[in-house]
Every structure is written in structure tokens, then in C-alpha cells.
N, C-alpha and C positions, 0 to 999 in steps of 0.2 A: 667503826664500831659505835653502837648506840647503847647507852646505859638505861636500863628500865628495871626499877624495883631491885636494884642490887645485882641484876643479871645482865650479861653482855649479849646484845643482839647484833648479829652480823648482817649488814645490808649491803647489797651490791647490785649491779646491772640495772641502774636507774635509767629511766627513759621518759620522754614525753612525745605526744603526737597530736597532729591536727589533720582533719579530713573533712571533705564536703562533697555533696552530690545529691541527685534527685531520689525521691521516694514515691512510689506508687501507693497511694493510701485509699483504702476502702472501708466503709462504715455501714453497718446494718443495724436496725432496731427491729426486734422480732416480738410479736404479740404472743400471749400465752397459748393461743391456738396454733401457733406456728406461722401465721401470716406475716409477711414483711411489711412493716409500717413505714420505714424510711430506708432509703438506699442512697449512699453518697460515694463518689469516686473522683479522684483528682491526683495531681502531682504536687508534692511539697518539696521545697528546698531545705536541705539539712546541713548542719554543721556539727562536728563532734570534736571535743578536746579531751585528752586523756593523759594520765601520768601513772607510773608504777615502778616496781622494782622487786627484788628478791630479798626477803628477810627471814633468817633462820630456817631456810628451806621452803618457805611459802612464797608464792607469786601473788603479789597484791597489786591492785590497780583501782583507780577512781576515774570515772568517765562522766562527762556532761554532754548531752546531745540535745540540740534544739532543732525544731522544724517549724516552717511557716509556709502557708499557701492557701489555695482555695480548692473546694470540691464541689462538683455539681450535685445538687440536692433534689431528690425525688421523694415526695411523701404525700400525706393527706392532711387536710385541715381537721379541726374538731367536728366539722359538719360532714366529714368523710369525702370531701371534694379533693381531687388530685391537685397537687401543687408542685411547681418546679422553681427553684431559686439557687442561690449559692450559699455555702458556708465558708467562713474564713477561719482557719485553724492556726493556733499558736501553741506549740507544745514544748515543754522542758522536761528532761528526764535525767536523773542522777543515779549512777550505778556504782556500788562498791563490791569488788570481787576479791575472793581469796581462793587460790588454787594450790593444791599440793601435788608436786610431780610424783609419778610412779614410773620410774625409768626415764629414759631420755626422750621418749616419743609420746607420752600420755600424762595428762594431769587432770585432776577433778577437784571440785570444791563447791562453794556456795556464793550466792549473790543476794544483796539487799538493794532494792531500787525504790525510788519515789518518782512519781510522774504527775505533772500538773498540765492540764489541757484547757485552753480557752477556745470555745467553739461559738462563733457568732453567726447566727442564721440571718440572712439579709431579708429586708422587706420585699414583698412582691404584690403589686396592686394595692388592694385595701388590707391585705394581711400583713401585720407588723411582725418583724423578726425580733429576736431576743438573744442575749448572751447566756452561755452555760459554762461553768467552771468545774472541771472534774479533778479530784485529788485522790490518788490511789497509791498504796504501798504494795510491794511484791517481794516475795522470798522464793528463791529459785536454787535448784541444784543443777550442776552442769559439768561437762567434760570437754577437754580440748585434745585433739589428736594431731600431732605433727606428721604430715604426710610426706613432706620433702624437707630435708635439712642439709642444705649445702652452704658453702661459704658465701656465695653471692645470691642465693635464692632460698626462700622458705615458704612453704605452703602448709596451712593448718586449717582444721575444721572444728567448729564448736557447736555444741548442742546444749540448750538450756530448757528446763521444764520448771515452770513456776506456778505459784498460787498466791493469792492475796486476800486479806480480810475485807469486809465491806468498806467501801470508800464513801466519799461525799460528793454531792453535786450542789453547787450554788446556782440557783435558778432565779432569773429576773424576767418573769412573764409580763407582757404588756397589761397595763391596768390592774396590776396586783402587787402586793407587798413582796419584797425579796424573800425567798424561801431556801432552806437547806434540806435537800432530800438525801436519804440514805440509799446507797447503791448496794447491790448484792455482792457476794464474794466473786473472785475472779480466778481464772487460770490462763496459762500462756504456754506457748511453744515457740522457740526461736532456734533457727539453724543458720550458720554463717560460714563463709570461706574467707580467709585472709591470705593474701599473697604479698610478700615483702621481697624487695630486691635491693641491690647496691650495698650489701653488707660487707664490711671489711673482713679480710681473711682472719684477722686476729680475734674477731668476736663481734659483739653487737654495738661497739662504740662507734659513733659517727652517724652520718645521715643515711637514711634509707627512704625509698618510696614505698607506698602502700596502695593496695587495691582491695577493697572490702565489699563483699556482696552478702546480703542476708535476707531472710524471709521470717516474718514474725506474725503470729496469730494470737489475739487476745479475745477471751469471752468473759463477759461480766453478767452475772445473773440479774434478773429483775429485782428491783428494790421494793420495799413496802410503800403503800399509798400514804400520802400525807395531806392534811387539810391546807388549802391555799386561802390566804386572807387578802382582803382589800381594806386598808385603813383599820386593820384589826378585826374585821368581821369576816366570817367564813363565806366564801363564794364558790367553793368546789374542792376538788382533790386532784392530786397529780402523783405519778409514780414513774420512775425511769424503767422502761422495759428492758428485756435482755438485749445486750449490745455485743455485736461481733465486729472486731476490727482486724484488718489484714494490712501489713506493710511489707513492701519489698523494696530494698534500697541498694544503691551502688555508690560507693564513696571512694574518692581518690585523695591521697594525702601524703604526708611526710612524717617520719619518726626520727628522733634524735636520741641516741644513747650516750651516757657519760658515766 
């Protein structure tokens, strides 16, 4: 029992988990006319750590997920010449979930998430690359359905629909002062399947194995144009176009209840 503002809060079914696996990552930047400006695709390595439990009837959890790898980059220069290079991705995401059970097989609730992504575009020929740092918040509603609930096997499916306010992009263009651009608002859809095995007959206490498969799509609207400076003097303008991201991952891990 935990005491909070004079009231007793009952908490139980605590657990933690760790998982890792590959993610197929795709990125597109779309012009206002609908033309694709940049297309990237590659495989990232991912790691996820999570912990949670049940308190006063709510299922709460916190999850950190990191991803790193490279994507093949296809785009155009400012002179509209085609260019191919690589982008190195380093992404960190923190999620806080709260779900309310509705019967034994269904729960629904909300999520708050923050994501920071470092995208480093590599040099190619005489064209210099540059780093970009994206920061975005997300608020989502979701539901989880337990499809199989046996003593030694559990299968569940989750669906999350989210939206976020305008984020920020820290931009370091070659031969220009560092700039901070405003991103547009965002929306997302995520669907996942979790399979757990090795559960003790008495409940969730003990070690379990996990298999997680999920697909996620994020769309961020174009941001407003901003003046770019060099040594404090205007030299042009820049804006982040509409961005569409897709991720599909498979993770294998363990969970321990106590």
C-alpha cells in the first residue's frame, strides 16, 4: 500500500522488461505541390526498457526506446540536382501510459510521449552534409485487447492514435549560423502485437519471454519559413517540409514480474 494525500493507493503486479531487435525505417519529405523531395530507407537497431504495474485499478507503465543506424538517402540539392548519400539516425523516445481495464480482456487509456531524433546527413562529393535535431511531444489515446490469456501464453494487440503540437528542429547548415526551425503539428498511428510465454500458473510473477511486432506511421506538417543567418546577416530562408515516417519493428526480450 502506498500513501498519497491521506488516501491509500493499492499497487501490485509490478514488472520490468527489456527487448531488442531490428526496425525497418522509412522517411519522406514532401513539397507543398506533393512532389517527394527526399526519400530514405534503412534498418535501425533498437533497444527498449520498460517498467509498470497496477495501482488502484489502473495499469501504468513507463518505456524508453532507443534506435540507431543508417538509411540510404535520395534527394536533390538546392540547385535541384539529384544526390545520393547516407543519413545516420540516433533516436530516443520516452512513453508514459495509463490504461483502465474494462473487463478481463480489454483496456483503454492515454499516452504521453517525447521523442528526440538526431539525423546526420553525410557529405557526398563537394556537397557538405549537416546535422538536424528534432524534438516532438505526442498525446495519444489507445486500447489493448487480450486475444489469448492462458497460464503459459498470452497474446495481445494494441492500437494507438496520437497527435502532437508543433515541435522544433535545431539545424546546423554548412556556412550558416545554427538555427531553430518550428515544425508543423503531427499525427500518428501505431498497431502492435505482443506475445508472452513462460508464465507461471500462479500469475505473472517470475520470468517470461516476449515477442513484440509493431508498425507505426508519423506525419508532421510543414513548418513556417525562417530567415537563415551567417554571422548575424540574412543569407536566405529555410523551412522543414511535410515529413512522413514509417517504422516496422520486431523485438525479442524478457519480462520479470514481482
